[in-house]
C-alpha positions as CSV (number, residue, x, y, z in Angstrom):
1,M,-35.2,133.7,18.9
2,E,-33.6,136.0,21.2
3,A,-34.6,136.7,24.8
4,P,-38.1,138.2,24.2
5,I,-38.3,142.4,24.7
6,T,-42.3,144.0,24.9
7,S,-43.3,147.6,24.7
8,R,-42.2,148.1,28.4
9,L,-39.7,145.0,29.7
10,V,-36.8,143.3,28.6
11,L,-36.1,139.4,29.7
12,R,-33.1,138.2,30.4
13,P,-32.2,134.9,32.1
14,L,-33.0,134.7,35.7
15,L,-29.5,134.2,37.4
16,P,-28.0,133.6,40.6
17,E,-27.4,136.9,41.9
18,D,-31.4,137.7,41.4
19,A,-32.3,136.2,44.6
20,G,-32.6,139.0,46.6
21,A,-34.6,140.5,44.1
22,L,-37.3,137.5,44.3
23,F,-37.3,137.3,47.8
24,A,-38.4,140.7,47.6
25,L,-41.5,139.4,46.1
26,T,-42.0,136.0,47.8
27,S,-41.8,137.8,50.9
28,D,-44.5,140.6,49.8
29,Y,-47.7,138.8,51.3
30,R,-49.7,140.8,48.3
31,V,-47.5,137.9,45.8
32,A,-46.9,135.2,48.1
33,R,-50.6,134.8,48.4
34,F,-51.0,133.9,45.1
35,M,-48.3,131.4,44.7
36,R,-47.9,127.6,45.5
37,F,-45.5,128.9,48.6
38,S,-46.1,130.9,52.1
39,T,-45.0,134.4,51.9
40,Q,-41.1,133.6,52.7
41,R,-39.0,135.1,55.6
42,D,-35.7,133.5,54.7
43,P,-33.4,134.8,51.6
44,A,-32.5,131.0,51.7
45,D,-36.0,130.3,50.8
46,A,-35.9,132.3,47.7
47,A,-32.3,131.0,46.4
48,R,-33.6,127.7,46.5
49,L,-36.1,128.2,44.6
50,L,-34.4,130.5,42.1
51,R,-32.1,126.6,41.6
52,E,-35.4,125.2,41.3
53,Y,-36.5,127.8,38.6
54,T,-33.5,127.4,36.8
55,A,-33.1,124.1,36.7
56,P,-32.0,121.7,33.3
57,G,-34.8,121.8,31.3
58,N,-37.2,125.5,32.3
59,A,-36.5,128.5,31.1
60,A,-36.9,131.3,34.0
61,F,-37.1,134.5,32.8
62,A,-36.5,138.0,35.0
63,L,-38.2,140.9,33.9
64,L,-36.8,144.4,34.2
65,C,-38.6,147.4,33.2
66,R,-37.5,148.9,30.2
67,D,-37.3,152.4,30.8
68,T,-35.6,152.0,34.1
69,G,-33.6,149.0,34.3
70,S,-35.7,147.8,37.9
71,F,-36.5,144.3,38.4
72,A,-40.4,144.0,37.6
73,G,-40.7,140.2,38.3
74,V,-39.7,136.6,37.1
75,F,-41.8,134.6,34.2
76,I,-40.5,130.9,34.1
77,F,-41.2,128.0,31.8
78,Q,-41.0,124.9,34.1
79,A,-40.6,121.3,32.1
80,G,-43.3,119.0,33.0
81,G,-43.1,115.5,32.9
82,T,-44.7,115.0,29.7
83,A,-42.2,116.5,26.7
84,G,-43.1,119.5,25.2
85,E,-45.2,120.5,27.9
86,Y,-44.6,123.4,30.3
87,G,-45.8,125.2,33.7
88,L,-46.0,128.5,33.4
89,S,-45.4,131.3,36.6
90,L,-45.3,134.9,36.7
91,M,-44.6,136.4,40.1
92,L,-45.0,140.6,39.0
93,S,-44.0,143.4,41.3
94,P,-47.6,144.7,43.1
95,S,-47.0,147.9,42.0
96,L,-47.0,146.9,38.2
97,W,-50.7,144.7,38.6
98,A,-53.5,146.0,36.6
99,R,-51.3,147.4,33.6
100,G,-51.6,144.7,31.4
101,I,-47.8,143.8,31.2
102,A,-49.6,139.6,32.2
103,A,-51.1,139.8,28.7
104,E,-48.1,142.1,26.8
105,L,-45.9,139.2,28.4
106,L,-47.7,136.1,26.9
107,E,-48.2,137.9,23.8
108,A,-44.2,137.6,23.7
109,L,-43.6,134.5,24.9
110,L,-45.8,131.6,23.6
111,P,-44.1,131.8,20.0
112,Y,-41.3,132.0,22.0
113,A,-42.4,128.6,23.9
114,G,-43.3,127.0,21.0
115,E,-40.4,128.0,18.7
116,E,-37.7,128.0,21.3
117,L,-38.8,125.4,23.8
118,G,-40.7,123.2,21.3
119,A,-43.7,123.4,23.9
120,R,-46.7,121.4,22.5
121,V,-48.5,122.4,25.9
122,L,-49.1,125.0,28.5
123,T,-50.3,124.6,31.6
124,A,-50.6,127.1,34.7
125,H,-52.2,127.0,38.1
126,V,-54.4,129.5,39.5
127,L,-55.9,130.5,42.2
128,E,-59.9,131.4,41.6
129,S,-59.9,134.3,43.1
130,N,-57.2,135.4,41.0
131,L,-59.3,136.6,38.3
132,P,-57.6,139.0,36.8
133,S,-54.5,135.8,36.0
134,R,-57.5,134.0,35.0
135,R,-58.9,136.5,32.4
136,V,-55.4,136.6,30.8
137,L,-55.3,133.4,30.5
138,T,-58.8,132.7,28.6
139,K,-58.1,136.2,26.5
140,N,-54.7,134.3,25.5
141,G,-56.3,130.4,24.7
142,F,-56.3,128.4,28.1
143,A,-59.2,126.6,29.4
144,V,-59.7,125.3,32.7
145,E,-59.2,121.4,32.4
146,A,-59.7,120.6,36.4
147,V,-60.3,121.9,39.6
148,L,-58.2,121.4,42.7
149,H,-59.1,121.3,46.4
150,F,-56.9,121.3,49.0
151,P,-57.4,122.0,52.5
152,D,-55.1,124.1,53.6
153,C,-56.1,126.3,50.3
154,P,-59.7,127.9,50.9
155,D,-60.3,128.2,47.2
156,G,-60.3,126.1,44.7
157,L,-56.7,125.5,42.3
158,L,-57.1,125.8,38.3
159,V,-55.6,124.1,36.2
160,Y,-55.7,126.1,32.8
161,R,-54.3,124.4,29.5
162,R,-53.3,125.5,26.1
163,S,-52.4,123.9,23.0
164,L,-49.8,124.6,20.2
165,D,-50.3,122.2,18.5
166,K,-51.7,124.2,15.1
167,S,-52.8,120.7,13.4
168,P,-56.4,121.0,12.5
169,L,-56.6,117.2,13.4
170,K,-56.7,118.9,16.9
171,G,-59.4,120.7,16.4
172,V,-57.5,123.8,17.9
173,R,-58.2,127.6,16.6
174,F,-56.0,130.1,16.8
175,P,-56.9,134.3,17.3
């Protein structure tokens, strides 16, 4: 299976030369306030983050607008501590928010996760205040597994989980 293409995006592997475009996202408060880091002020921080995202075992994609080829964001499957478990991360340019792109990505990438990565479980961490992301995950079969609280985080951090195991013995239903 090739890297997925959606109706509005082309996905390709995230590359070292994407560090500048990644920094444009991570240095934007509107994006960083929903991530696990503060707004980045040094391009070297984005370069380190890019190396983390592209570490062996992970699958990291640059998101490109299909019509213009411009950089739209990143989507990462980050290998978890258990075989077959991956965490999801999405950073999308604010100019593309509220257009259904996150839902479009999940529709394309859920099959990729199972077929290409051998993923059995996907997790995502989302701030309680990030209602659009919460809705997208819920509509795509993710359920809240836990709520974490941290002194430096005024919102709770919701841990979403979805099993990709289609075995009827597990009691999982798929749309």
